N, C-alpha and C positions, 0 to 999 in steps of 0.2 A: 525362482522367487521362493523365499522362505520367511517364516516368522509371521507374527501377527501384524495386520495392517492397522496402523494407528490413525484415528481421525478420518477426515474426508467423507463423513457419512452422507452429507448433502450432495456432494459431487458424485459419489458412487451411485446414489439413487438416480440422479439425472442420467448418468451413463446407462444404467440399467433400463430406464424408461426409453431412452433412445434406441437401445439394443432391441427392445421388444417391438418398437415401431418399425425398425428396419426389417426384422424377421416377418412382420406382417405385410411387407411389400412397399413400405414407404421409406426408401433409402435415406440415411442420415449421415451428416458430417459433424463431428465434434472436434473443435480446436481447443487443446489444453495448453495454456501458457503460464509463464511465471519465470522466476529467476533460476539460475543453476542450482541443482540440489533440492529444489522445493518439493519434488515428488511427482513430477509429470509422468515420467516413465513408469513409476511404481503404480500410479493410478491406472495407467493403460494396462499394466500387467494384471492388475486385479480384474479388470474387465475381460482380459483374455482368459483368465482362469475361469471366470463365470461362463464364458462362451464354450470353453473346452469341456466343462462339466455338463453342458447341455448337448454336447456332440457337434457343436458348430465349429467349422474349421477356422483357424487363425493364421494370418500371414503377416510378416514383419518386413519393414524396410527401414534401415537406419542411415541417415546422412552422416557424412564424415567431414571433419574440418581439415582433412588432408587435401590441399589444393590440387593435388594431382589426380583426384578421383575422376574417373571417366564420366562423360555426360550420362544422365539418367541412372546414376549409381543407385539411388534409393529404389528405383523401380526394377533395376536388374535383380536386386535381392528379392524383391517382392514376388516377381513372376517365377523366380527360381523356387521360392518357398511354396508356390502353388503348383509346381511341377510343369510350368510352361516356359516359354522363351520370349525374349524381347523381339519385336518385329525386326526384320533384317535392316530396314531403313534406319533404325535407331541403334542397332547393335553392331552392324557392319559398315553402314554408310553407303551412300549412292552419290558419287560426284555429279551425276546428271540431274539430281533432284533439286533444281534451283527454284521451284515454285513451292508454295505452301501445301499443295495437294498431297505430296508424299508425307509431309509431317502430319497433316490432318488424318490421313488414312492410317498411319502408324499409331497415332494417339488413339484413334477410335478402336483400333485392334486391341490395344492394351485395356482400354475401358471395357471393351466387349469381354475380354478374358475375365475381368473382375465381376462383371454382371453375371456372366455364365457360371462362374465359380460360386456365386451366391445362391444359386438355385439347387435344390428346392428349400434347403433348411436355413439359409443365411450364410453370411461370411463376415468376419471381423478383420479389417485391414488396419494395421498400425504403422504409421509413418512417423518415425522418431527423429527429433532434432532437425526440424525443417530449417532452422536458422542457418544451417550449413549446406542445404540442398542447392544444387546448381540451378541456374535460371531455367534451363530446358526442363528439368524435373518438375519445377514449380508450374511451368506452363502446362505440362502433362497432367499434373494434379488438378489444375483448374478445369481442364477439359473433362477429366474423369468425373469430377464433382458435378458438372453440368448435366451429365447424363444418368445420374444415379437415383433420381427422385422416385422412379418406378421400379427400383430394384430391391433386393433383400440385403443390401450391403450397408454395413456400418463402417464408416471410415473415420478413424481417430488419428489426429495428427498433433504432435507436440512441437512446441518451439519456445525458445527463450525470448521473452519480450524485452529483455535487457540488451539484446544483440541485434535489433532490427535497424539501428542507425547505419546509414550508408549502404544497406542491402536493398537496393531499389527493386530488384526482382521479387524479393520476399514481400515488400510493402505492396507492390502492385498485385501480387497473387492474393494476399490477404484481403485487399480491397475488392477484388473480383469475387472471392469466395463469400464475402459478407452479403452479397446480393442473392446467393443461392437459397432455394427453398430447402428446408430441413437442416439448416445450419445452426449450430449452437456453439457458444464460446465459454470456456471455463477458465477463470484465472485463479491460480492457486496462490495463497499467501501463507505466511508462517503459521505453524501450529500454536494453539493457545497453551499456556503454562501446564495445564492438566495433562494435555496430550504429550507435551515434552517430557513431563515426569514419567508417564507410562512408557515412552520410547526409551528413556534412559534405563528404566528398570529392566526392560526386555534386553537391552544391549549389555547390561552389566550382570544380570541375573540376581541383583540385590535390590533391596528397598532403597529408595532415594528420597531424602527429606525435601519437602516443598520449597524450602528456602534455597537449597542447592539447585533444584530444578528452575527456580525463578531466575537465578544468576545465569544459568545456561540459556534459558529462554531469552533473556535480555541480550546476552552477548552473541547469540546466533540468529536472533530475529525469528526463532521458531523454525528455521530451515532444517528439515530432517537430516540432510547430509551432514551439515555442520554439527548437529546434535550427536550424531553417531561418531563423528570424528573426535569429539570432546569426551565422549563417554569413558574411554580407557584412562583418561587423565583426571578423573574426578577426585582421586586421592592425592593429587599434587597440591602443594601449598598454594600455588597460583595457577590460574587458568590463562592460556595464551590469548592475546587480544585479537589475533587474526587466524583464519583457517590455514593460510599458507604456513604459518608457524607450526600449526598442528601437523600438517603433512610433512614439513621439514623435520619435525621431531621423529617421525617414523623413518624418514629417509636416513637420518643420522645413525640409526641403529644398524643399517646395512653395512656390509664390508665395503672397503674402498673400491674394489673391482666392480662390485654390483652397483654401487652408486654411479660410477662412471658410465657403465653400460646402460643403466636405466635412464640417465640424463640424455645420452646420445639417442637412445630409442625414443624418448619423449620428443626430442627435436625432430626426428625423422617422421614420426607418425603415431597413430593411436594404437596400432596393432603390431608390436615388435615381433619379428621373426628371427629365429636363430641364424639361418644362413646369411641373411642380409647383415645382421649385426656383426657376425664373424668377418664378413668381407669388408665392412666399413672400418672396423676397429682393429683388425689384425689379431684378434683373440681367437684361440681355438674354439671350434664349435662346442666342445665339451665344457669349456669355461663359460661360454655364453649360456648354454642350457642350465648350468648350475646357478648362474646369476638370475635367470628367469625364474627358476624354482624358488630361490631365496626371496625374490620380490613377491612371488605368489604367496609364499608362507607368511610374509609380512602384511598381506592384505592389500598390496599395492596393485597387483595384477590379478586377473581372473582368467580361467581357462574356459574356452568354448571350443570352436573349431581350431583355434590357436590362442595364443596369449593376447590379452588386451588390457589397457589400463582400466582399473575398476571404476574410475570416475575422471572426468575431464580436469577437475581441479587438481587431482593428483598429478596428472601429466603436466599441467601448467606449472605446478610447484617444482616438479622434477627438472624441468628444463630452464627454470628461471635463473639459476646461477651458472649455467653453462656459458663459458666465454664465447663471444660472437665469432671469433676466428675458428674456434673448435667446432661450433655448430655449422659454420659455412663449409669448413673442410669436410665434415661428415656428409653434408648434402652433396658435395662434388664427388666424393667417393661412391656414394649411393647411386648417383646418376650414371657414373661410369659403369658400375656393376650391372645396373638394370639395362643399359644400352647394349651390353654384350650378350644379353639373354635372347633366345630365339623368338620370344614374344614381345620384343622391344617395340615393334611398330604399333601393336595394340595398346601398349602402355605409354604412348607418346606424351599424354597429359601428365602422367606421374613423373616421367623423366624430365619433362620441361619444368615442372614444379621444383624438382631438386636442383636442376642447373640454375634456375632463377634465384632460388634460396641460397645458392652457394656464392653469389656475388657479394662483394668484389673479389673474393678469394678464388672462385672458380673461373672458368673460361667463358667470357661473354659471347664469343662466337658460337660455342655449343649451346648456350642459353637461347640465342636467337634462332638457331637452326631447329632446335627441338620445340620451341614455342610456336614456330611457324608450322611445323608438322602437326603439332597438337591442334592448332587453329584450323588447319585444313581438315583434320579428322572431325573436329566439332562441326565444321561447316557441312561436311558430308553427312553427319549424323543429324543435321537440321537443328543443331544447338547453336543458333545464331548469336545469342547473347554471350555465350562462353567463347565462341570463336572471336568475336570482336575484342573481348578482353585479352585473349592470348596474343592476338596480333599487336595490340597496344603494348603488352609486356615485352614482346620481341623488339619493338621500336625503342622502348625505354631501357633496354638491357645494357646499353653503353658500348656496344660493339661498333667498330667502324663499318659503315654500310656503303656499298656502291650506290649510285643513283638508281640503277636498275633494281637492286634489292629493296631499297627504301620505297621506291614507287610501287613495287609489287606488294609489299606489306600494307601500304596505305590503301591500295586498290582493294585488297582482300578485306581489310577492316571496313572500308566503306561499303563493300558488297554485303557483308554481314549486317551492318546497320540498316542498309536499304531494305533487305529482306525482312527485317524486324519492324519496318515502318518508321525508322528514325532518319527521315530524309534530310533534315536541316544539318545535323552534325556530319552526315555522310557527304554532303556537298562541300563542306570545308575541307574534309580529307581528300576529296577528289581534286580540288584545286591544287593541293600540295603534291598529289600523285602526278598531275599533269606537268608540274614544274620538274619533277624528277625524270619523267619520260623525255622532256626536252633536253635536260642535262645529259641523258643517256643517248640522245639522238636516235630514239626508237619510235618510229611512226606507228608500229603495231601496238606498242604499249600505250601511246597517246590515243590511238583509236579505241582501245579497250576502256580507257578512262572515260572517253566521251560517251560510250555506250552503257556505262554502269548504271545510269539512271534513265535509260531509254523509256520514254513515255511518262517520266516523272519529273524531268528537269523543269526549271523555272526560266522561261525565255527572257524574263525581265530582271532576274536575280543575279547573284554573284557567280553561280556556276552555269556556264553556257555550253551545253553539249554540242550545239551546232557549230560554234566557233572552233572547238577542238576537232570536230569531225572534218571541217574544211581544212584545218591545218594538217591533219594526218593524211587526208586524201591527196594533198599536194605533194606528199612525199612517197606515196604508194605507187606501184606499177599500174599502168593503165590497162588492166586486164581483169577478166572475171575472177572474183574471189569472194568468199563469204564476208571478209572484213570490208571490202570495197562496197559490196551491195548494201550492207547494214549501215555504213556511214552515209551513203547516198540517201538511204531511206530516212535516216535521222535528219539530214540537212533539209530534205523536202518536207518532212513532217513539221519542223519548227518554222520553216520559211513562211507558212501561212500566217504566223503571228509576227515574226520579226523581220521578214523580208529576206533578201539575198538571192538565192537561186529561184528559177521558175518551178514552183512546187509540182505542177501537173506534169511537166516534161521530166523532171528528175525523179519523181515518184514512179512514173511509168517506166523509166530506165531501170530503177531499182527492182521493180516488180518483175520485169522481163528477165533480169539477171538472176533473181531468186528462182524463177521457174526453170531457167536453164541449169542452175546448180542443183536443184532438187533437194535443198537443205531446208528442213522444216523450221528451224530457228530463224534462218534468213527470210523465209517466206512470211513468218509471223511479223517480223520487222517491216517487211515491204508492204504487207496488207495494212498495217497500222499507219504507215506513211501515206499510202494511197487514200485511206479514209480521211486523214487530215487534209490532204491536198484537195479532196473533193468535198470538203465540208461546207461549201457555199450552197445557196439554194438550188443552183442548177445541177448539183451532184447528188440530190437526195435519193434518187432511184438507184444510182450506182452504189451508193453507200449501203443500201439494203442488200444488194448483191454481195458486196464485200462482207457484210455481216454474216451472210449465209456461209461464205467461204471460211471466215474466222471461226464460226461455230463448228463447222464440220472438222476443221483442223484440230480444235480443242477436243472434240469427241474422239477423233482417231488417235490422238496422242494421250488421251485420258488426262488432260491438263485443264483443271478447273479455271485457272486464271484466263487462259485463252478462250475457253467457252464463255466465261463471264463477259469478256470484251465483245464477243459475238452478240450476246443479249443486249449489252449496253448500246451497241451501234443500232440494233433493231429499234430499241427504245427511242433513240434520237430521231431516226427516220420516221417512225410512227408519229411522234409528236409534231414534226415539221409538216407532215401530211394531214394533220388534224385527226388522226386515228387514235384518239385518246383512250378509247376502250381497249384497243389492242396494246397500247403502251402500258395501261394499268394491269392488264393480264400478264404482261412480261415481268412484273415485279416479283411474282411468286418464284419462278425459276431463278431469278437473280438473287433473291434472298437465300435460297438454299446454297447456292454457290458461294456467296459472301460469307455465310456462316461456316461453311466447310473450310474456306481459306483462312478465316480468322486473322486476316491482315487488316490493320487500321484503314489503309487506303481502299481496300476492297469494300469494307463496310461503308466507308464514306461515299464511294461511287454509287452503291446501292441506295443509301439514304438520300443522296442528292436527287436521285430519280423519284424516290417516294415523295419528297417535298415538292418536286415539280408537279406531280399529279395532285397533291393536296391543295396547292395554290390554284391550279387550273379548276379544280372542283369547288373552290371557295371554302375549304376547310382550313381556315387561317390559323386557328389555335393549334391544330394538329401539325400544321406546317412549321410553325414557330418552334414547337417542341422538337420536331425532327431536325430542323436546321441547328438547333442548339446541340443536339447529339452529334451532329457532324462536326461542329466546332470543338467539342470536347474530345472527340476521337483523335484529332490531329493537332490539338493545342501543344505548341512547343516542339512538335516533332517534324513539321514540314515547313515549307517556305510560305511567305505571305500571300502568294497568288492563290494557293489552295484555300487558305483561311479566308482570303478576301472574297472568293466566289460565294462562300456561304454567307458572309456578312452582307454582300450585295443582295442576296435573296431576302434577308431580313429588312434591308433598306426598302426594297420594293414592296414588301408586305406592309411595312409601316406607312408607306405612301398610300396604300389602298385602304387601310383601316384607321389611320390617323391616331394611333395610340401615343406615339412620341416617346415611348420608353423601351423600344425593342433593342436599342443599341446603347452601349456605354460610351462615356466620354473617350475612353481609350480606343474603342473600336472606331469612333468617328475620326479620331486622330490618325488612324491607319489610312482612311480615305484621303486625308489631306497630304499624308506623307508618301503614300504608295498607291497610286491609281494609274494603271497604264493609260496612255493618252486616248486610246480608242474607247475605253470604258468610262471616261470622264463624263460624257453626257448623262449616264445613269445617275451619277451623283448630282449633277447640275439639275436634272429634272426633279429630284427629291427636294433640293433646296428651293427651287422655283415653286413647287407645290406648297412649301412652307411660307412662301412669300419673300424669300431672300433672293430677289432678282439680281441684286448687285453681284453677289458671290457667284450666282448661277451663270451670269453673263461672263464673268471673269474666267470661270472654269471652261466654258464653251470656247472662249477666245483662244485658250492655250491648248485645247484638245485637238486631236487629229481630225482632219477633214474626211469626208466620205471616201475619197480615193484611198485613204490609209486604213480604213476599217478592215480588220482581218476577216478572211472568209468564214472561220468558225463562228464569229460573232456578228456577221454582216447584217442579218435581218434585225436582231435586237438593237444594234447601233443605229441603223437607218430609221427604225420606228421611233426610237427615243428622240433622235434628232428632229424628226418631223413634229413631235409634240412640242419640243422646245421652239421650233420655228413658228408654230402657231402662237405660243405664248409671247414670243418676242416680236411678232409681226414682221417676219422675214419672208416675203413672197418669192424672192429670187432663189433663196435657199430651198424653200418648199418646192419650187418648180423642179429643181435639180433632184431633190429627194423623190418626188413623184415619178420622175423618169426612171430612177433606179429601182423603185419598188414595183412598178407596173409589171415587169416580166415575172415577178414572183407572186402575183396577186392571188393565185389559188392556194398558196401555202399559208403556214402559220408562223408567227414570230417566235422562233426558238433558236438556240444555238445549234450549229451543225455537228459539234463534237463536244459532248458533255452538257446536255440539256439541263438547265437548272430552273427554267421558267417556261411557260407557254402563255403569252399575253394576248392570244387571240389571233384572228384572221389578219393577214397582211392588208386586206381590203379596207379595214377600218383606218389604218394609218395612211394608206394611200388617199382615202377620202379626207382625212384631216389635212394632208398636204394640199390636195386640190382646193379645199375650202380656203386655206391660207393664201392661195394664189388668186382667189376670187372666182374660181370655177365651181360655182355652187351646185349646178345641175349634176356635174360629174361627181362631186363630193357626195350628193344625196344617193346617187346610184351605187357608188362603191360602198358606202357605209351600210346601205340596205343589204347588199350582198354579204358584207362582213357580219352583220347581225345573224343572217340565216346560217352562215358557216359556223359561227360560234355556238348557236343553238344546237345545230346538228352534232357538233363535236362535244357538247356538254360542258363548255367552258363558261360557266354562269357569271363569274365576276366581270369578264370582259365583254360578254353579251350585254350586261347591264350598262357598262361604260360606253359601248358602241351606241346603245339607244340614246344615251344622253348626248353623245357627240352628234347624232343625227338630229336630235331636238334643237341643238344649238344652230346647226346649219339651216334647218327649216325656219327657225326664228329669224335668221338673217335674211333668208331668201324672200319671205313674206308673200308668197303666192297664195291665191285663194285656197283655203283648207290647210295651209302650212302651220298656222298658229294652233289650230285645233289638234292637228296630229302631234305637234311638238308638246302640247300640254298633256296628251295621252301618254306620249313617250316618257315625259317627266314623271308622271304618276307611276308607270311601270318601273322606271329606274329607281324611284324612291322606295317602292315596295321591295324590290330585289336588294337594294342597299341595306334596308332595315333588316331583312332576313339574313344577309351575309355578314353584317357588321361592318359595312363600308361607310363609315361616318362622313368622310369628305365628299363622296359621291352624293350621299343623301342631302347634305347641306347645299351643294351646288345645284342639284335638281330642284330643291325647294326654292332656291333663289330665282332660277329661271322660270319656274312656274309662277312665282309672284310677279315677275316682269310680264309674263304673258297675260296675266289677269289684269294688267294695267296699274299695278302698284308701283311701277318704276318705268322709266323710258325703255323702249324695246331693247332687249338684250342685256340691260344693266340692272343690278340690284339697287335698292334705294340708296344705300351708302355709296355705291359706285357712281350713281347719278349725281350725288352731292359733290363727290370728288371731281367729276367731270366739269361741274359748274365752276369749281375753284380753279381748275386748270385753265378754263376759258378766260378767267380773269387775270391769267398770267402769273399765278402764284407758283412758287417752287414747292418741291416735296416737303422741305423743311418747314416752310410757311404753312402748308396745308396741315402738316402734322400738329403744329402748335395751335392752329385755329380749331382743329377737330379733336384735340386731346388724344391723339394716337401717336404711335412711334413713326419715325421717318421711314423705317423699313416697311411698315404696314401701308403707309401712303404710297410708296413705290409699288408695292404689290397691287394695290387698287388700280393704279395707273396702268400697269401692265395688263391686268385683266380687262380694263376698258379697251385698250388697244387691240387685244386679241379678239374680244367679242365683236367689236365694230369693224374689224378688218382694217384698222388704221395703222400708220407707220410711225407717227410721232405726235408730240403734244400740240403742234400747230394744227394738225388735222383734227384733233379732239376739239380745239377751239372753234374751227370752222364748222364741224358737225353740230356743236352746241349752238352756234349762231343760227344755223339753218332751222333748228327746232324752236328758237325763241320767237 
């Protein structure tokens, strides 16, 4: 850096202040943005000069627009500047590192190097030209920024805000960095005319008239680079209208040989090297060296460790007029030369870039082969984003591919997307990979495709791993093998939802085979399968044992993902046993693991557990915020079933608090369009709570019966259906449900695999079913036990709801003392509802209390008593609605409440009841 620094006083002061804060122990991140040539790098250089003057070390990393740059290129330079090395997982790769644990640990190692280097005097790190950084480098930057707030590190990053379009990784990284403490953003704009005049005078060494400076300012927009480019031409009669013309004017002064070599060099990369250019152009090395010296003397190149273009716009202008065929041929020759080098394997991405850029002149087969190698290397280096892009480029290269080759590339691309959390697009690729495996008649390839989303596939969606597994198994030898064991595990794991094989038998077979094989990956799959197969209420204690095995496996393998699953299974078991305190205590370890994994689905799993505890404790506002975070995490990245789970929790909360605004119209449309048959009762219950009994009945009629309820969702499905049976006056259905609930009476209503809610003791719902059957004494006994269980577990909302249910049953039973106890229960329920914000419960408890005081016939509100009288006169819902000035739907709602409260089955019985009271 030479010469006077013109302008930017305010920006320089801001950077100086951030530098001082960082040195005091409050790490800072400054993002400098603006158009090309606006002075971003120069401002960073001025900050670096200030740091050097104070004895503070400075390290640089510069991204390159050469697409062949290896993953983490910007950090490779940075750690080299600091005298360190990139962790082996990122520099050399580890084909076995298929979880995010290795990536997290490697990222943390780099961040640790930076924090350590900043002690005790501070450290300035400059990351230049982020717009060209690979996605993995950007992910590493975000990770490092999150841990620097208590360090002495000032991290300055520059990027062109004119080149963010289509760069999704950059956009995501900038969005993530925006939320970090100590982050500042500086956007540079053109210099004012006075500063342009000063810059021109410095560049020319002569005085410049204000009117000339004004013309230059207008034509350059005050861009310092453009100003410098125009400075030598001030004596010309006319000034060029574009900077490319300015650069071309310089290029035109070069000899013909030099122009040719510089154009080819510009096409190949930003740092021309003599041996490469000599090999590509067939010019002697001496001629190439002479051309590079000539271009350097003309100010087009600058020398550092080697030659590089002085500015990106010079390179763009130099290659602009190069014929396409000439450029493509140069890339093909460059790829061939690099592939013959001893370090070719390490430069796979660079070679792949040149072969791909050589098309259609070059060999498409070579382009595919090297793009796949580069993708494999990126996958090993945990650069999932870059890997997925390289596999796609291989598929698009235009080479004829065999079914096996095509399927392999599709599977690897889907694997990269899955590891990055992009489940939805991965599923579409896997469907194509399965077709290719069938075309190749390769059952092992088909089996690999079925396992690509093990534990993540959507049993009701387009990609069905279980079906592919069955298809592959039918073609495999009937003998122990890792592939056979994992496919059996997959079949059994999903059978709990979609049927097919006997999940208990097949999961047991898979687990036994895994133990015989002694393969940890197979064992992990078999444990997951067994946990799903035993996810019903009778398997809760076995699931806790499986959780301990999974946790131990994760610890021994140092695999955070496996360890997290062990904790998640513990959480599910604790919740079903009513050990909510233990479940809440498990959230801390789960959070640490999810944060380390930094996978969207890992975060989602942790947050759905947090929301389940918040709902159980009655912290509804917190739960809504948590569930919304869940939705944002996986929005557009995964299938509807994962998103639907979170939305169902919002639906349940809305039913408890009665806000009516927790879901959007589009989200409600999802329930109508996509609700698995076994989950339909949840939606029907919500609609019934709103009074829309017609739609609720219609949904229940088309939903699965209790025999088809999947084991993981058995208790929630049975409990919800029991509530609907009470609302609809279905004693026969209720009797069946009571028989099914009775064996699980000591448990709590939660899912057995992926708990998202705990709606209290099973005994409460058993009591509701008993009451619907008319067995009121049994109902009172069960609900009393349910209240005690809910109080002990600390599930306040459903303890209050159970008290109201007991009050309703006592009001119906009418034994001596029942009315008084019911009134006291209503008062307690009202108080709890007011404290927790459960408006529907408060309203219903107040209505029942009014009835008990004699303000309405026993069990009915005054309005319901009026409706009952109209029903007794033989009026239809439509007639009642017109007479009472209410909607027909509201009239239907009142009728259904009357039936439920009085334990009646139809309108005729309402008329008979009314006649008896007359």
